[in-house]
N, C-alpha and C positions, 0 to 999 in steps of 0.2 A: 551250662549253654544249652539253648533250645534246639530242638531238632529242626530238620529241613521243613518238615510238614508243619510244624508249630509256627514257624516264621511267616509261611504263606498263609495258613489259616488265620492268623492274626491280621494279616494284611486284608484278607477277604472280608472280615467281620468289621474292620475299622471304620469304613464309610457309613454303616448303620448306626454309629454313635450320635450322627447330627444329619438327618435326612435333608433338613432345609439347606444346609450349606452345600450338600452335594447337588441339590436342586439349582441352587444360585449358580454354582460352578457350571452347571448345565446350561443355564441361560447364556452365560458367556460363550460357550461352545454354539450355541443356536445362532447367536449374533453373528459368530464368524462364518458359520455354514451359509447363512442367509446372504452375507456379503460375497462370499465366494460363488454362490449361485447366481448373483447378478454379474459378476465377473465373468463367469463361463458363458453366460448369455451375451454379453458384450463381444467376448472373444469368438463366439459361433457366428454372430452377426457380422462381425468383420471378416471371417473367413468365407461367409457367402458372398459378400461384396467383391472380395478378391477373386473368388471363382467366377463370378458373373463378368468381370473384366479381363479374365485370362485370355491370351497369355501375357504374362508380364515378364520381361526379359532381364530387368535389372532389379536390384535390391530396392533402389531408389523408387522406382516405379511401383514396387510391391508396397512399400511403407506409405508412398503417396495415395495408393488406392484406399487405404483404411481411413473412414470418416474421422476427422480430428475430434469430434465429439466422443466417438467410441474409444479412440486411444486415450483421452483425458480420463475417461470413466474407468477404463481398465486400469490405469496407474493408480487412480485414487482408490478403487477397490482393492488393488494389491496391498497399498500402503496400510489401509485400514485393517485389513486382514492379518497382516503382519504385526500391527499394534496389538490387535485382540489376542493373537496367538502368544505375544511376549507376556501379556497379563496371564494367561493360562499357565504358562511355564513358570511365571513368578509364583503362582500359588501352588504348583507342584514343589518348588523350592521350599515353601513353608511346611508343606506336608513332609517332605524329607526331613526337615529341622525338627518337626514334632515327633517324628519316628525316632530321631537320634535322642532326643530329649525324653523318650517314653511317655509322651502326653497323650491322654486318651481323647480328648476333645479335638475338633478339626479346627483348623485356622480360620480367622475371619477375613472380611475383604475390605476393612476400614482403611488401611495403609496402601492407598493407591500407588503413590510414588515409590514405596518399598517394593511392591509386586512388580512394577515395571523395571525398576533397577536390577532387582534379583533375576527377573526373567531375561534381562539382557546378559547378565553374567553367565546364566546357564546356556543360553543360546551361543555365546562366544566360545565357551568351553567346548561344547558339542561341536562346534564348526572346527575348532583347532584340533580336536581329537579324531576327526573324520577326513580332514582336507588331504592329508598325505596318502591314506589309503585310497581315497577316490582319485587322486593324481595317478598313483601306480596302476590303478584299475584301468583308467582310460588310456594310459600308455600302453598297457599289455593289450588291450581290446584292440587299439589301432594297429599294432603290430601284428596281431595274431589274425585279423581279418583282411589286412592288406595284401591282396595276391600279387601285387607288382614287386614286393620286396624279397620274395622267394620263400621256400619252405624252412630254411634254416632260421630266418628272422622270424617268420610265423611261430616256429617252435619256442623261440626265445619270449615272443609275446605271451605264449601260453604260460610259460614258467613265471613271468612276471605277473599274470593273472592270478596263478596259484599263491604267489607270494603276497600279492595284494589282499587276497581272501584270507589267509592266515594272519597277516599283520592287522587287517580289518577287525577280525574277531578279537585278536589280543588287545587292541586298542579300546574295543568296546567294553571288555572286561575292565580295562584299567579306568575307563570313563565313569562307570558306576561307582567305584570307590573314591575316584578324584572329586565327583560331585559332593559326596558325602563329607570328604575331607575339607572342601572348600567351605561347605555350609557349616559344618561343626566349629571350624576355626574362624568363621565369618572374615575370610581373606580370599580374594580372588586369586592371588598367586599360589595359594595352597593347592589348588587344582593341578599344579604342575610340578609339585614336589614328589617326583617320581620314586625316589628312593624311599621316602615315608609311605607312598601309596602301595609300593610293593611289599613293604614291611607289613602293613595292614592286611593285605591279602594272604601274606604268608602266616600271619597270626591266626586267621580264621581257617587257613588251609585251602590250597587251591582246589582240591576235589570238592570240599563241602561248599566252598564258594561258587564254583561252576554249577554244582548239584543244585543249589537254592535257585540260581537264575534259570538253568534248564527247567527245573520243576515249575518255577513261576511261569515261564514261557507257555509250557504244556497246559497248565491249568488255565491261564488267560484265553489260550486259543480255544480250548474246549468250552469254557464259559461264553466266550464271545460267539461262537457257532451256535450254542444252545439259545442265547438271548436273541440273536439274529434270526434264528428260526421261528422264535414267538413273536418278535417285532413283524417279522414278514408275514405271519399268518394274519396279524391284526391289520396290517396295511392291505393285504389282498381281500379280506373280508369287508373292509370299509370302501375299497374301490368298487367291489362287486355290488355293494348296497347302494352306492352313489353313482355308479357307472362312470367313473372319471379316474383316468390315469394320472392326471395332475395331482388329484387328491391322494392317491397312492404315493407318489414321489414326496409331497408336502409331509404327509404322516410319518414316512420313513425317515426324513430328515429330523423332524421333530423328536421322535422316539430315540434315534441314534444320538442325537445332540444332548438331549435333556437327561438321559438315563445311563446309556451304554459307555459313551466317550468320558464322562466325568467319573463313573464308578470305576472304570478300568484304570484310568490315570492316577486316581487317588490310591487304588490298591498297589499299583507299581511303585509309586513314590513312597508309600509306607514301608513297603518291603525293602526298598533301597535304604531307607533310614534305619530299619531294623538291622539290615546286613552291617552297616558301618558301626552301629552300637554293639553288635556281636564281635566285630574286628577289634574294636577297642577294648573288649572284655568288661564292658560296663553292664552291670546287672541292676540297673536303675529300676526302683519301685514306686509307682505313683502313689500319692497319699491315698488313705483309705477312702475319705470322703470323695475324692476325685473319681476313684474306682467305681464307688458305689453310684455317683451320679451317671456315669458313662453306661453302667450296666442297666440302669432304668430307661435310658434312651433306647 
């Protein structure tokens, strides 16, 4: 069984097996960022229009003040952003699958329909695992901050908030193994086979399981800060040379989308796949030729 550091180190190295595919994945992130940028502009423009017509006393008046063209473009931008995000999540699905199968190459992008379907499955599983903790959190928050209900109810709200936090952490831990279980069995319902999922976590050991995930979070945070510092220096330098804040914003978006976001996403997905493989006790070895090919890349 590989050590905690070995699992994370293998995940950090994995994207370098095929830089072209990482860059292709980054282009998808860049498209999503550009669409989101346009959506934020239309939202900002609509807020300026609302502010210029204030005060607006009713919700109908508020919505009526937004230009119809802006509202349509906001909705279209949101839909496009969601679709692109689903494709990104679908690719992460494949990376996890390759991690489970111990493949050294990165997945391709030829199966568009498969990426979309798998992305939807992962999105639904993530939503299912987070919805109850979210409901508890907002219920506790409303009770905790509502001064009209009295101190005793506020205290109950605080307790619910604490329960929501603990339950949310537990469900997040379950979700990681649930995704691997669903992908390994190629069955959506497998994500909710709680007995088998708990058995898998027990097999790898709760301490080791949490240790891998915590170590991953720490490494990713440190790496992200380091890369963002480098990218920040590049963007500031370019903005000083060109004397343009717009250039700084555009360069920042490009660097983040093309390099940081795809790299971090692939690393995390690879580690998730490796964790599931460890939990199943599979010590799969890639064929020698495949290993040598990956090493050359």
